[in-house]
All heavy atoms as an XYZ file, in Angstrom:
981
protein
N      48.426   -226.416     89.415
C      47.251   -226.504     90.196
C      46.023   -226.065     89.247
O      46.016   -224.969     88.745
C      47.314   -225.565     91.437
C      46.160   -225.521     92.333
S      46.624   -224.448     93.724
C      45.094   -224.414     94.612
N      45.063   -226.964     89.035
C      43.904   -226.680     88.204
C      42.927   -225.957     89.132
O      43.157   -225.287     90.047
N      41.622   -226.076     88.675
C      40.512   -225.561     89.396
C      39.882   -226.619     90.181
O      39.598   -227.677     89.736
C      39.478   -224.968     88.391
O      40.110   -223.962     87.595
C      38.275   -224.379     89.128
N      39.707   -226.352     91.507
C      39.097   -227.290     92.438
C      37.918   -226.543     93.121
O      38.145   -225.609     93.853
C      40.100   -227.809     93.408
C      39.457   -228.737     94.406
C      40.434   -229.071     95.562
O      41.650   -228.723     95.494
O      40.014   -229.792     96.500
N      36.689   -227.059     92.928
C      35.504   -226.498     93.561
C      35.521   -226.962     95.024
O      35.591   -228.153     95.320
C      34.209   -226.879     92.835
C      33.025   -226.333     93.641
C      34.205   -226.372     91.437
N      35.451   -226.011     95.934
C      35.488   -226.258     97.370
C      34.051   -226.210     97.986
O      33.763   -226.818     99.021
C      36.414   -225.298     98.075
C      37.814   -225.335     97.543
C      38.568   -224.128     98.211
C      38.532   -226.592     97.836
N      33.163   -225.385     97.450
C      31.869   -225.133     97.947
C      30.954   -224.556     96.837
O      31.406   -223.743     96.098
C      31.947   -224.199     99.111
C      30.716   -223.638     99.839
C      30.066   -224.776    100.596
C      31.088   -222.497    100.666
N      29.739   -225.084     96.827
C      28.689   -224.467     95.852
C      27.383   -224.747     96.368
O      27.000   -225.928     96.412
C      28.943   -225.068     94.432
O      28.056   -224.518     93.529
N      26.633   -223.749     96.861
C      25.351   -223.959     97.335
C      24.522   -222.676     97.436
O      25.027   -221.633     97.401
C      25.414   -224.686     98.712
C      26.015   -223.887     99.808
C      26.085   -224.685    101.093
O      26.852   -225.599    101.244
O      25.281   -224.348    101.995
N      23.205   -222.899     97.486
C      22.265   -221.826     97.700
C      22.138   -221.673     99.250
O      22.184   -222.639     99.985
C      20.861   -222.168     97.106
O      21.137   -222.440     95.681
C      19.842   -221.117     97.287
N      21.891   -220.368     99.669
C      21.847   -220.197    101.095
C      20.728   -219.099    101.406
O      20.368   -218.369    100.583
C      23.175   -219.737    101.597
C      23.683   -218.421    101.101
C      23.430   -217.290    101.798
C      24.391   -218.382     99.915
C      23.850   -216.030    101.320
C      24.790   -217.154     99.423
C      24.576   -215.956    100.086
N      20.364   -219.103    102.705
C      19.600   -217.992    103.287
C      20.226   -217.554    104.551
O      21.336   -217.992    104.907
C      18.121   -218.450    103.548
C      18.054   -219.598    104.548
O      19.024   -219.865    105.289
O      16.870   -220.166    104.660
N      19.657   -216.596    105.239
C      20.196   -216.035    106.443
C      20.661   -217.047    107.447
O      21.716   -216.861    108.054
C      19.272   -215.016    107.021
C      19.812   -214.242    108.301
C      18.851   -213.215    108.789
N      18.364   -212.291    107.784
C      19.124   -211.220    107.396
N      20.244   -210.996    107.848
N      18.540   -210.424    106.541
N      19.926   -218.022    107.635
C      20.236   -219.056    108.657
C      21.508   -219.827    108.371
O      22.061   -220.468    109.300
C      19.043   -220.036    108.889
O      18.935   -220.828    107.697
N      21.961   -219.804    107.151
C      23.151   -220.584    106.827
C      24.461   -219.768    106.796
O      25.559   -220.358    106.607
C      22.993   -221.170    105.376
N      24.374   -218.451    107.016
C      25.560   -217.611    106.905
C      26.678   -218.026    107.870
O      27.891   -218.080    107.476
C      25.227   -216.114    107.111
C      24.401   -215.687    105.886
C      26.465   -215.272    107.260
C      23.885   -214.260    105.984
N      26.344   -218.270    109.153
C      27.450   -218.633    110.082
C      28.112   -219.971    109.645
O      29.397   -220.050    109.595
C      26.914   -218.835    111.518
O      26.342   -217.542    111.872
C      27.978   -219.219    112.454
N      27.429   -220.987    109.234
C      28.012   -222.246    108.820
C      28.762   -222.038    107.554
O      29.842   -222.633    107.382
C      26.900   -223.317    108.611
N      28.269   -221.223    106.601
C      29.053   -220.912    105.411
C      30.308   -220.230    105.709
O      31.333   -220.486    105.024
C      28.187   -220.140    104.443
C      27.099   -220.907    103.685
C      26.234   -219.971    102.848
C      27.782   -221.972    102.788
N      30.301   -219.240    106.619
C      31.560   -218.559    106.922
C      32.605   -219.555    107.436
O      33.782   -219.489    107.028
C      31.281   -217.479    108.057
C      32.483   -216.655    108.352
C      32.143   -215.468    109.334
N      31.521   -215.977    110.581
C      30.335   -215.720    110.968
N      29.509   -214.924    110.281
N      29.871   -216.143    112.143
N      32.183   -220.522    108.276
C      33.188   -221.532    108.778
C      33.575   -222.413    107.664
O      34.732   -222.775    107.568
C      32.491   -222.347    109.947
C      32.263   -221.544    111.159
N      33.289   -221.058    111.946
C      31.133   -221.160    111.800
C      32.781   -220.446    112.936
N      31.504   -220.417    112.879
N      32.716   -222.807    106.760
C      33.067   -223.661    105.555
C      34.002   -222.886    104.675
O      35.011   -223.505    104.160
C      31.837   -224.080    104.829
N      33.844   -221.625    104.452
C      34.714   -220.825    103.609
C      36.057   -220.780    104.298
O      37.086   -220.846    103.616
C      34.123   -219.415    103.364
C      35.189   -218.447    102.813
C      32.953   -219.503    102.461
N      36.127   -220.422    105.569
C      37.383   -220.384    106.290
C      38.146   -221.740    106.191
O      39.363   -221.721    105.884
C      37.167   -220.062    107.801
N      37.430   -222.766    106.373
C      38.078   -224.126    106.337
C      38.602   -224.414    104.853
O      39.707   -224.834    104.682
C      37.093   -225.127    106.675
O      37.647   -226.475    106.619
N      37.744   -224.111    103.855
C      38.147   -224.402    102.471
C      39.311   -223.472    102.020
O      40.254   -223.935    101.368
N      39.299   -222.164    102.385
C      40.320   -221.269    102.003
C      41.625   -221.631    102.724
O      42.657   -221.566    102.110
C      39.954   -219.828    102.296
N      41.499   -222.057    103.980
C      42.699   -222.480    104.725
C      43.371   -223.724    104.033
O      44.554   -223.841    103.899
C      42.411   -222.744    106.217
N      42.513   -224.644    103.682
C      42.933   -225.892    103.037
C      43.598   -225.599    101.712
O      44.432   -226.382    101.280
N      43.117   -224.510    101.066
C      43.714   -224.208     99.727
C      45.004   -223.320     99.964
O      45.685   -223.012     98.935
C      42.751   -223.385     98.944
N      45.417   -222.989    101.177
C      46.662   -222.348    101.378
C      46.660   -220.902    101.946
O      47.656   -220.356    102.233
N      45.446   -220.291    102.072
C      45.391   -218.955    102.662
C      45.684   -219.090    104.128
O      45.101   -219.988    104.782
C      44.055   -218.341    102.448
C      43.780   -217.520    101.138
C      42.391   -216.950    101.122
C      44.892   -216.430    100.869
N      46.455   -218.190    104.632
C      46.830   -218.207    106.094
C      46.839   -216.880    106.717
O      46.812   -215.916    105.947
C      48.210   -218.892    106.306
C      48.219   -220.352    105.865
C      49.345   -218.100    105.625
N      46.830   -216.739    107.992
C      46.961   -215.513    108.746
C      45.988   -214.450    108.431
O      44.795   -214.721    108.220
N      46.486   -213.196    108.315
C      45.644   -212.083    108.016
C      44.977   -212.172    106.676
O      43.807   -211.751    106.513
C      46.451   -210.797    108.123
C      46.877   -210.367    109.496
O      46.332   -210.959    110.456
O      47.770   -209.582    109.648
N      45.640   -212.826    105.734
C      45.025   -212.921    104.365
C      43.779   -213.804    104.462
O      42.800   -213.545    103.796
C      46.072   -213.383    103.343
C      47.162   -212.376    103.112
C      48.112   -212.801    102.080
N      47.529   -213.021    100.720
C      47.127   -212.045     99.904
N      47.156   -210.742    100.279
N      46.636   -212.307     98.698
N      43.908   -214.872    105.250
C      42.737   -215.755    105.451
C      41.597   -215.045    106.128
O      40.476   -215.057    105.699
C      43.114   -217.024    106.190
C      41.973   -217.948    106.602
C      41.215   -218.513    105.386
C      42.522   -219.073    107.533
N      41.962   -214.358    107.268
C      40.893   -213.629    108.025
C      40.290   -212.581    107.193
O      39.089   -212.390    107.201
C      41.614   -212.952    109.233
C      42.094   -213.958    110.260
O      41.752   -215.131    110.186
O      42.943   -213.537    111.071
N      41.053   -211.782    106.401
C      40.522   -210.774    105.491
C      39.542   -211.411    104.484
O      38.479   -210.831    104.210
C      41.619   -209.985    104.775
C      42.429   -209.063    105.749
O      41.988   -208.911    106.877
O      43.429   -208.519    105.285
N      39.987   -212.477    103.863
C      39.131   -213.157    102.884
C      37.783   -213.575    103.472
O      36.711   -213.333    102.919
C      39.818   -214.352    102.237
C      39.160   -214.952    101.114
C      39.219   -214.391     99.851
C      38.446   -216.117    101.243
C      38.621   -214.985     98.720
C      37.807   -216.765    100.209
C      37.913   -216.165     98.919
N      37.820   -214.179    104.687
C      36.567   -214.648    105.311
C      35.702   -213.455    105.665
O      34.434   -213.510    105.513
C      36.927   -215.454    106.549
C      35.689   -215.850    107.368
C      37.656   -216.813    106.110
N      36.216   -212.338    106.151
C      35.441   -211.170    106.466
C      34.760   -210.676    105.111
O      33.602   -210.299    105.067
C      36.274   -210.006    107.074
C      35.580   -208.682    107.060
C      36.694   -210.431    108.512
N      35.511   -210.561    104.029
C      35.031   -210.135    102.722
C      33.839   -211.069    102.290
O      32.802   -210.532    101.895
C      36.105   -210.107    101.710
N      34.029   -212.331    102.392
C      32.960   -213.272    101.999
C      31.762   -213.102    102.844
O      30.558   -213.042    102.411
C      33.467   -214.728    102.002
C      32.216   -215.706    101.776
C      34.507   -214.994    100.927
N      31.946   -212.913    104.204
C      30.827   -212.769    105.103
C      30.048   -211.472    104.730
O      28.761   -211.563    104.747
C      31.311   -212.653    106.548
C      30.242   -212.630    107.521
O      29.479   -213.616    107.718
N      30.043   -211.449    108.191
N      30.693   -210.428    104.310
C      30.044   -209.168    103.927
C      29.142   -209.508    102.667
O      28.007   -209.039    102.570
C      30.992   -208.070    103.666
C      31.705   -207.552    104.891
C      30.767   -206.872    105.869
O      29.746   -206.315    105.451
O      31.010   -206.990    107.058
N      29.694   -210.225    101.740
C      28.947   -210.593    100.513
C      27.757   -211.422    100.776
O      26.689   -211.278    100.223
C      29.881   -211.190     99.495
C      31.072   -210.295     99.019
C      31.897   -211.100     98.039
C      30.575   -209.039     98.465
N      27.943   -212.449    101.711
C      26.821   -213.310    102.002
C      25.691   -212.513    102.732
O      24.484   -212.691    102.379
C      27.297   -214.440    103.061
C      28.322   -215.384    102.463
C      28.846   -216.270    103.662
C      27.819   -216.287    101.405
N      26.123   -211.658    103.609
C      25.117   -210.767    104.332
C      24.357   -209.872    103.375
O      23.151   -209.730    103.407
C      25.810   -210.030    105.460
O      26.425   -210.945    106.330
C      24.805   -209.185    106.219
N      25.100   -209.242    102.468
C      24.541   -208.358    101.530
C      23.522   -209.186    100.583
O      22.404   -208.620    100.274
C      25.570   -207.745    100.560
C      26.188   -206.495    101.171
O      25.773   -206.083    102.266
N      27.135   -205.965    100.522
N      23.853   -210.359    100.231
C      23.030   -211.095     99.321
C      21.627   -211.372    100.019
O      20.584   -211.171     99.340
C      23.667   -212.386     98.902
N      21.570   -211.750    101.261
C      20.319   -212.019    101.836
C      19.579   -210.716    102.277
O      18.420   -210.633    102.204
C      20.382   -212.952    103.070
C      20.882   -214.294    102.635
C      21.263   -212.440    104.160
N      20.294   -209.665    102.668
C      19.765   -208.474    103.120
C      19.165   -207.640    101.880
O      18.099   -207.101    101.960
C      20.775   -207.624    103.819
C      20.198   -206.295    104.356
C      21.266   -205.508    105.157
N      21.591   -206.253    106.348
C      22.648   -206.167    107.060
N      23.631   -205.373    106.594
N      22.832   -206.782    108.119
N      19.894   -207.614    100.812
C      19.471   -206.786     99.685
C      18.984   -207.576     98.450
O      18.544   -206.957     97.493
C      20.611   -205.825     99.258
C      21.173   -205.031    100.384
N      20.412   -204.059    101.001
C      22.340   -205.036    100.998
C      21.132   -203.491    101.923
N      22.308   -204.094    101.952
N      19.174   -208.884     98.468
C      18.914   -209.689     97.319
C      17.668   -210.592     97.385
O      17.648   -211.609     96.675
N      16.833   -210.319     98.334
C      15.574   -211.085     98.372
C      15.602   -212.240     99.327
O      14.654   -213.028     99.283
N      16.641   -212.377    100.150
C      16.606   -213.357    101.225
C      17.395   -214.638    100.868
O      17.628   -215.445    101.715
N      17.707   -214.848     99.588
C      18.434   -216.002     99.167
C      19.678   -215.579     98.337
O      19.687   -214.579     97.714
C      17.563   -216.871     98.286
C      16.428   -217.624     98.938
C      15.619   -218.398     97.896
C      16.982   -218.588    100.027
N      20.739   -216.430     98.370
C      21.857   -216.197     97.613
C      22.515   -217.532     97.150
O      22.008   -218.597     97.569
N      23.506   -217.398     96.331
C      24.235   -218.573     95.853
C      25.667   -218.214     96.055
O      26.123   -217.135     95.715
C      23.922   -218.823     94.403
C      24.712   -219.942     93.821
C      23.838   -221.006     93.267
N      24.528   -222.292     92.938
C      24.479   -223.345     93.605
N      23.621   -223.394     94.677
N      25.090   -224.415     93.330
N      26.407   -219.210     96.645
C      27.878   -218.996     96.877
C      28.680   -220.155     96.242
O      28.226   -221.301     96.253
C      28.181   -218.932     98.367
C      27.768   -220.160     99.117
C      29.660   -218.600     98.658
N      29.771   -219.813     95.657
C      30.684   -220.760     95.108
C      32.102   -220.426     95.591
O      32.449   -219.210     95.555
C      30.616   -220.857     93.620
N      32.877   -221.354     95.997
C      34.249   -221.133     96.416
C      35.100   -222.188     95.673
O      34.789   -223.355     95.600
C      34.383   -221.353     97.888
C      35.731   -221.196     98.550
C      36.145   -219.745     98.576
C      35.815   -221.793     99.933
N      36.197   -221.671     95.055
C      37.132   -222.586     94.423
C      38.529   -222.101     94.418
O      38.723   -220.898     94.755
C      36.626   -222.850     93.008
C      36.697   -221.692     91.989
C      37.737   -221.361     91.240
C      35.670   -220.740     91.785
N      37.382   -220.293     90.488
C      36.154   -219.839     90.833
C      34.388   -220.447     92.291
C      35.422   -218.731     90.339
C      33.643   -219.378     91.850
C      34.150   -218.568     90.884
N      39.473   -222.956     94.195
C      40.812   -222.536     94.061
C      41.231   -222.723     92.643
O      40.811   -223.717     91.998
C      41.763   -223.201     95.050
S      41.676   -224.955     95.056
N      41.921   -221.765     92.081
C      42.360   -221.837     90.725
C      43.744   -221.189     90.608
O      43.961   -220.071     91.152
C      41.429   -221.062     89.778
N      44.702   -221.907     89.997
C      46.059   -221.454     89.973
C      46.565   -221.137     91.333
O      46.542   -222.015     92.277
C      46.197   -220.187     89.058
C      45.677   -220.555     87.602
O      45.991   -221.688     87.178
O      44.987   -219.760     86.983
N      46.924   -219.911     91.689
C      47.469   -219.620     92.996
C      46.555   -218.738     93.834
O      46.929   -217.975     94.649
C      48.844   -218.873     92.752
C      49.715   -218.838     94.053
O      49.606   -219.731     94.867
O      50.453   -217.867     94.177
N      45.261   -218.851     93.559
C      44.234   -218.002     94.269
C      43.104   -218.819     94.774
O      42.744   -219.878     94.252
C      43.738   -216.970     93.292
O      44.698   -216.008     92.944
N      42.496   -218.263     95.813
C      41.153   -218.789     96.277
C      40.084   -217.714     95.787
O      40.328   -216.570     95.925
C      41.082   -218.880     97.851
C      39.780   -219.336     98.325
C      42.222   -219.813     98.317
N      39.094   -218.246     95.174
C      38.126   -217.393     94.524
C      36.701   -217.692     95.168
O      36.378   -218.850     95.404
C      37.997   -217.663     93.014
C      37.023   -216.669     92.341
C      39.392   -217.634     92.360
N      35.934   -216.654     95.449
C      34.546   -216.800     95.883
C      33.639   -215.915     95.096
O      33.965   -214.741     94.827
C      34.438   -216.401     97.287
S      32.857   -216.782     98.057
N      32.514   -216.460     94.715
C      31.451   -215.700     93.976
C      30.170   -215.794     94.719
O      29.760   -216.915     95.082
C      31.338   -216.300     92.544
C      30.352   -215.506     91.690
C      30.424   -215.968     90.276
O      31.353   -215.515     89.495
O      29.583   -216.774     89.942
N      29.546   -214.676     94.943
C      28.220   -214.705     95.656
C      27.284   -213.976     94.742
O      27.564   -212.855     94.275
C      28.401   -213.921     97.025
C      27.013   -213.850     97.708
C      29.414   -214.631     97.974
N      26.138   -214.579     94.526
C      25.094   -214.036     93.674
C      23.798   -213.941     94.335
O      23.466   -214.762     95.291
C      24.934   -214.911     92.452
O      26.166   -215.028     91.775
N      22.972   -213.042     93.953
C      21.574   -212.990     94.424
C      20.673   -212.616     93.271
O      21.187   -212.316     92.123
C      21.379   -211.990     95.568
C      21.617   -210.564     95.148
O      20.985   -210.118     94.223
O      22.462   -209.892     95.752
N      19.370   -212.711     93.423
C      18.402   -212.417     92.404
C      17.581   -211.236     92.734
O      16.431   -211.111     92.304
C      17.522   -213.682     92.119
C      18.303   -214.842     91.571
C      17.415   -216.068     91.249
O      16.255   -216.027     91.535
O      18.030   -217.074     90.808
N      18.190   -210.235     93.516
C      17.486   -209.049     93.844
C      17.398   -208.139     92.658
O      17.679   -208.504     91.504
N      16.981   -206.921     92.925
C      16.713   -205.974     91.779
C      18.023   -205.264     91.294
O      17.970   -204.379     90.473
C      15.688   -204.996     92.160
C      15.979   -204.163     93.437
C      14.912   -203.208     93.729
N      15.461   -202.205     94.642
C      14.877   -201.847     95.771
N      13.743   -202.253     96.044
N      15.490   -200.974     96.504
N      19.134   -205.605     91.891
C      20.425   -205.024     91.449
C      20.699   -203.719     92.163
O      19.809   -203.151     92.843
N      21.840   -203.203     91.977
C      22.262   -201.908     92.523
C      21.789   -200.759     91.631
O      21.578   -201.020     90.415
C      23.774   -201.877     92.667
C      24.408   -202.878     93.540
C      25.896   -202.948     93.535
C      23.943   -202.675     95.007
N      21.679   -199.566     92.190
C      21.250   -198.432     91.304
C      22.193   -198.321     90.080
O      23.393   -198.665     90.209
C      21.412   -197.249     92.273
C      21.455   -197.809     93.612
C      22.039   -199.215     93.526
N      21.708   -197.760     89.013
C      22.459   -197.585     87.839
C      23.745   -196.760     88.029
O      24.716   -197.010     87.390
C      21.615   -196.856     86.681
C      20.941   -197.857     85.841
C      20.193   -197.127     84.684
O      20.942   -196.348     83.975
O      19.006   -197.452     84.469
N      23.662   -195.948     88.945
C      24.867   -195.041     89.239
C      25.988   -195.751     90.029
O      26.989   -195.111     90.274
C      24.410   -193.752     89.947
N      25.685   -197.014     90.422
C      26.696   -197.686     91.190
C      27.957   -197.928     90.446
O      27.953   -198.376     89.301
C      26.141   -199.027     91.719
N      29.105   -197.544     91.011
C      30.395   -197.682     90.350
C      30.855   -199.166     90.299
O      30.356   -199.913     91.125
C      31.331   -196.812     91.202
C      30.722   -196.849     92.603
C      29.238   -196.934     92.339
N      31.700   -199.476     89.343
C      32.274   -200.797     89.277
C      33.195   -201.065     90.548
O      33.316   -202.227     90.951
C      33.077   -200.966     88.076
C      32.252   -201.061     86.883
O      31.025   -201.309     86.958
O      32.773   -200.840     85.745
N      33.718   -199.990     91.078
C      34.597   -200.107     92.215
C      33.865   -199.368     93.355
O      33.672   -198.188     93.212
C      35.963   -199.507     91.986
C      36.912   -199.700     93.076
C      38.324   -199.436     92.664
N      39.265   -199.851     93.686
C      39.944   -198.982     94.390
N      39.844   -197.685     94.184
N      40.736   -199.431     95.399
N      33.633   -200.056     94.447
C      32.879   -199.397     95.607
C      33.696   -198.135     96.078
O      34.862   -198.119     96.176
C      32.832   -200.491     96.610
C      33.109   -201.731     95.953
C      34.026   -201.424     94.800
N      32.857   -197.158     96.471
C      33.371   -195.930     97.085
C      33.264   -196.110     98.556
O      32.274   -196.564     99.048
C      32.519   -194.711     96.558
C      33.019   -193.409     97.195
C      32.631   -194.625     95.091
N      34.337   -195.610     99.245
C      34.281   -195.687    100.742
C      33.190   -194.783    101.232
O      33.114   -193.624    100.950
C      35.603   -195.272    101.325
C      35.646   -195.328    102.759
C      36.955   -194.890    103.331
N      36.865   -195.046    104.794
C      37.901   -194.827    105.603
N      39.100   -194.609    105.119
N      37.723   -195.009    106.870
N      32.261   -195.399    102.076
C      31.210   -194.616    102.703
C      31.784   -193.577    103.682
O      32.839   -193.675    104.172
C      30.348   -195.666    103.460
C      30.759   -197.020    102.986
C      32.253   -196.804    102.484
N      30.958   -192.576    103.951
C      31.314   -191.590    104.964
C      31.493   -192.294    106.373
O      30.750   -193.209    106.609
C      30.220   -190.487    105.088
N      32.468   -191.849    107.125
C      32.682   -192.472    108.380
C      31.530   -192.415    109.303
O      31.380   -193.246    110.231
C      33.939   -191.899    109.106
O      33.736   -190.489    109.240
C      35.181   -192.172    108.393
N      30.606   -191.564    109.116
C      29.471   -191.326    109.927
C      28.249   -192.278    109.415
O      27.259   -192.385    110.102
C      28.917   -189.923    109.932
O      28.682   -189.551    108.589
C      29.908   -189.011    110.619
N      28.453   -192.908    108.316
C      27.385   -193.796    107.756
C      27.420   -195.117    108.421
O      28.483   -195.808    108.452
C      27.684   -193.983    106.271
C      26.551   -194.744    105.515
C      26.765   -194.718    104.032
O      27.298   -193.758    103.474
N      26.380   -195.738    103.349
N      26.302   -195.549    109.036
C      26.287   -196.804    109.758
C      26.244   -198.059    108.816
O      26.743   -199.097    109.290
C      24.937   -196.759    110.511
C      24.089   -195.787    109.728
C      25.029   -194.813    109.112
N      25.831   -197.965    107.642
C      25.779   -199.196    106.790
C      26.465   -198.824    105.433
O      26.990   -197.756    105.240
N      26.400   -199.816    104.582
C      26.958   -199.557    103.223
C      28.404   -199.824    103.061
O      29.036   -199.472    102.077
N      29.015   -200.508    104.055
C      30.415   -200.779    104.046
C      30.862   -202.113    103.389
O      31.953   -202.383    103.084
C      31.006   -200.736    105.446
C      31.006   -199.332    106.014
C      30.028   -198.636    106.631
C      32.173   -198.468    106.038
N      30.411   -197.431    106.977
C      31.726   -197.264    106.709
C      33.470   -198.619    105.610
C      32.602   -196.196    106.872
C      34.341   -197.534    105.797
C      33.900   -196.346    106.414
N      29.842   -202.973    103.147
C      30.142   -204.355    102.745
C      30.923   -204.483    101.461
O      31.980   -205.191    101.443
N      30.491   -203.878    100.423
C      31.130   -203.945     99.112
C      32.573   -203.334     99.130
O      33.589   -203.832     98.645
C      30.358   -203.423     97.941
C      29.109   -204.159     97.629
C      28.299   -203.425     96.478
C      29.364   -205.579     97.127
N      32.589   -202.253     99.811
C      33.939   -201.527     99.956
C      34.897   -202.428    100.759
O      36.012   -202.517    100.333
C      33.703   -200.174    100.662
C      35.003   -199.388    100.745
C      35.545   -198.647     99.831
C      35.869   -199.330    101.879
N      36.723   -198.151    100.246
C      36.976   -198.547    101.523
C      35.831   -199.905    103.153
C      38.029   -198.317    102.429
C      36.880   -199.690    104.015
C      37.968   -198.872    103.621
N      34.443   -202.989    101.809
C      35.331   -203.818    102.557
C      35.795   -205.030    101.736
O      36.937   -205.393    101.770
C      34.590   -204.328    103.898
C      34.698   -203.508    105.100
C      33.823   -204.063    106.244
C      36.124   -203.454    105.587
N      34.818   -205.720    101.080
C      35.234   -206.900    100.277
C      36.246   -206.469     99.236
O      37.202   -207.225     99.005
C      33.928   -207.397     99.613
N      36.183   -205.300     98.581
C      37.104   -204.875     97.623
C      38.428   -204.564     98.284
O      39.536   -204.878     97.737
C      36.524   -203.619     96.918
C      37.335   -203.386     95.615
C      38.534   -202.461     95.759
O      38.576   -201.736     96.804
O      39.376   -202.494     94.880
N      38.445   -203.964     99.406
C      39.704   -203.608    100.178
C      40.486   -204.752    100.642
O      41.713   -204.707    100.734
C      39.381   -202.590    101.270
C      39.026   -201.247    100.823
C      40.231   -200.484    100.213
O      41.237   -200.465    100.783
O      39.940   -199.865     99.124
N      39.707   -205.858    101.052
C      40.383   -206.983    101.804
C      40.874   -208.034    100.875
O      41.408   -209.052    101.319
C      39.366   -207.490    102.797
C      39.065   -206.556    103.943
C      37.951   -207.193    104.839
C      40.230   -206.167    104.803
N      40.682   -207.940     99.577
C      40.957   -209.000     98.655
C      41.800   -208.485     97.473
O      41.982   -207.263     97.350
C      39.682   -209.675     98.030
O      38.851   -208.730     97.454
C      38.927   -210.379     99.187
N      42.370   -209.352     96.701
C      43.237   -209.040     95.594
C      42.479   -208.570     94.305
O      42.914   -207.701     93.588
C      44.239   -210.120     95.242
C      45.236   -210.395     96.411
O      45.624   -209.388     97.063
O      45.540   -211.592     96.597
N      41.379   -209.270     94.040
C      40.562   -208.851     92.933
C      39.102   -208.737     93.357
O      38.693   -209.415     94.288
C      40.633   -209.897     91.744
O      39.990   -211.156     92.168
C      42.049   -210.165     91.278
N      38.385   -207.877     92.658
C      36.954   -207.614     92.973
C      36.257   -207.305     91.631
O      36.669   -206.403     90.899
C      36.858   -206.427     93.881
C      35.447   -206.031     94.230
C      34.858   -206.505     95.301
C      34.707   -205.124     93.393
C      33.510   -206.095     95.691
C      33.506   -204.732     93.695
C      32.869   -205.244     94.853
N      35.188   -208.154     91.301
C      34.414   -207.851     90.229
C      32.917   -207.843     90.557
O      32.435   -208.674     91.272
C      34.633   -208.999     89.123
O      36.007   -209.144     88.842
C      33.803   -208.716     87.802
N      32.259   -206.805     90.105
C      30.819   -206.596     90.432
C      30.042   -206.500     89.110
O      30.346   -205.738     88.249
C      30.672   -205.261     91.209
C      29.232   -204.752     91.458
C      28.557   -205.632     92.409
C      29.312   -203.378     91.931
N      28.981   -207.400     89.007
C      28.062   -207.354     87.908
C      26.638   -207.253     88.504
O      26.272   -208.047     89.401
C      28.190   -208.638     87.087
C      29.594   -208.763     86.506
C      27.188   -208.575     85.911
C      29.875   -210.146     85.914
N      25.898   -206.229     88.054
C      24.579   -205.992     88.668
C      23.644   -205.569     87.617
O      24.022   -204.949     86.576
C      24.680   -204.961     89.832
O      23.421   -204.962     90.536
C      25.060   -203.607     89.302
N      22.385   -205.887     87.833
C      21.318   -205.486     86.855
C      19.974   -205.980     87.466
O      19.856   -206.385     88.667
N      18.968   -205.860     86.664
C      17.574   -206.154     87.124
C      17.520   -207.623     87.571
O      16.624   -207.904     88.451
C      16.511   -205.886     86.012
C      16.364   -204.396     85.824
O      16.678   -203.612     86.610
N      16.003   -204.095     84.565
N      18.282   -208.508     87.070
C      18.194   -209.918     87.456
C      19.044   -210.246     88.660
O      19.096   -211.474     89.062
N      19.725   -209.281     89.302
C      20.458   -209.600     90.472
C      21.899   -209.031     90.393
O      22.255   -208.339     89.518
N      22.650   -209.436     91.428
C      24.015   -208.919     91.568
C      24.963   -210.114     91.813
O      24.601   -211.082     92.560
C      24.110   -207.952     92.711
O      23.318   -206.897     92.524
C      25.567   -207.513     93.013
N      26.079   -210.137     91.164
C      27.074   -211.141     91.400
C      28.438   -210.419     91.723
O      28.787   -209.492     91.005
C      27.338   -211.995     90.186
O      26.092   -212.668     89.886
C      28.395   -213.011     90.330
N      29.040   -210.835     92.777
C      30.360   -210.293     93.121
C      31.370   -211.457     93.223
O      31.067   -212.446     93.876
C      30.336   -209.580     94.483
C      31.697   -208.965     94.871
C      29.321   -208.428     94.490
N      32.498   -211.282     92.553
C      33.528   -212.280     92.593
C      34.815   -211.674     93.187
O      35.205   -210.550     92.696
C      33.849   -212.792     91.218
C      34.935   -213.873     91.219
C      35.302   -214.401     89.840
N      34.145   -215.136     89.310
C      34.204   -215.807     88.144
N      35.248   -215.764     87.396
N      33.097   -216.470     87.813
N      35.366   -212.299     94.205
C      36.608   -211.812     94.849
C      37.573   -212.974     94.742
O      37.232   -214.143     94.665
C      36.353   -211.382     96.266
C      35.722   -212.513     97.103
C      35.478   -210.136     96.322
C      35.682   -212.255     98.604
N      38.894   -212.623     94.873
C      39.871   -213.585     95.021
C      41.095   -213.034     95.806
O      41.295   -211.799     95.873
C      40.408   -214.089     93.635
O      41.093   -213.059     93.006
N      41.785   -213.987     96.435
C      43.043   -213.590     97.144
C      44.099   -214.697     96.709
O      43.815   -215.893     96.709
C      42.811   -213.684     98.614
O      42.084   -212.565     99.040
N      45.198   -214.143     96.405
C      46.333   -215.027     96.062
C      46.817   -215.783     97.309
O      46.945   -215.153     98.388
C      47.507   -214.251     95.412
C      47.188   -213.860     94.022
C      48.374   -213.182     93.326
N      49.133   -212.225     94.160
C      48.774   -210.963     94.273
N      47.635   -210.510     93.775
N      49.557   -210.157     95.042
N      47.169   -217.010     97.164
C      47.698   -217.828     98.236
C      49.096   -217.367     98.574
O      49.489   -217.261     99.727
C      47.704   -219.346     97.922
C      48.412   -220.162     98.965
C      46.203   -219.805     97.735
N      49.883   -217.010     97.596
C      51.247   -216.551     97.721
C      51.268   -215.096     97.436
O      50.552   -214.600     96.537
C      52.150   -217.286     96.833
O      53.419   -216.705     96.763
N      52.134   -214.355     98.107
C      52.218   -212.927     97.807
C      53.233   -212.626     96.642
O      53.468   -211.521     96.287
C      52.732   -212.155     99.037
C      51.664   -212.114    100.152
C      52.160   -211.325    101.432
C      50.381   -211.485     99.713
N      53.791   -213.719     96.087
C      54.680   -213.552     94.912
C      53.790   -212.966     93.815
O      52.651   -213.097     93.739
C      55.223   -214.894     94.434
C      56.234   -215.452     95.376
C      56.561   -216.885     94.942
N      55.270   -217.609     94.903
C      55.050   -218.829     94.370
N      56.057   -219.422     93.835
N      53.890   -219.397     94.449
N      54.523   -212.295     92.874
C      53.762   -211.775     91.719
C      53.197   -212.956     90.896
O      53.908   -213.879     90.713
C      54.755   -210.918     90.833
C      55.136   -209.584     91.473
C      53.947   -208.728     91.760
O      53.116   -208.525     90.822
O      53.854   -208.180     92.883
N      52.012   -212.745     90.348
C      51.487   -213.824     89.543
C      52.211   -214.106     88.330
O      52.901   -213.304     87.767
C      50.025   -213.333     89.206
C      50.006   -211.898     89.598
C      51.204   -211.614     90.441
């Protein structure tokens, strides 16, 4: 299985619901099922929401399948996360009403990569279609 692009577009807040459905459809078509599919879609939804909320109102999303995984990358052109932001999100306090998006995305997927700086933030997540070892 090579690389197959399933979705690539720029979005704003009004497109999040349609994109969530498109991601669910594309990921299911690539072989994600059940809880793994649901978790992946929740993770992507958190990233889409973060991009418009914290990244200046616009984002870019790409979804593809490569090898035995479904991969999603969400980018924005906001001012980036604070310098002290860890590469791996820290679980927020249970009393904290917000700030759960990156932590959830990392917890619900198999891989999580965060790149941030003055030019924006990019998060790439993936989930294996099969639970077999890669």
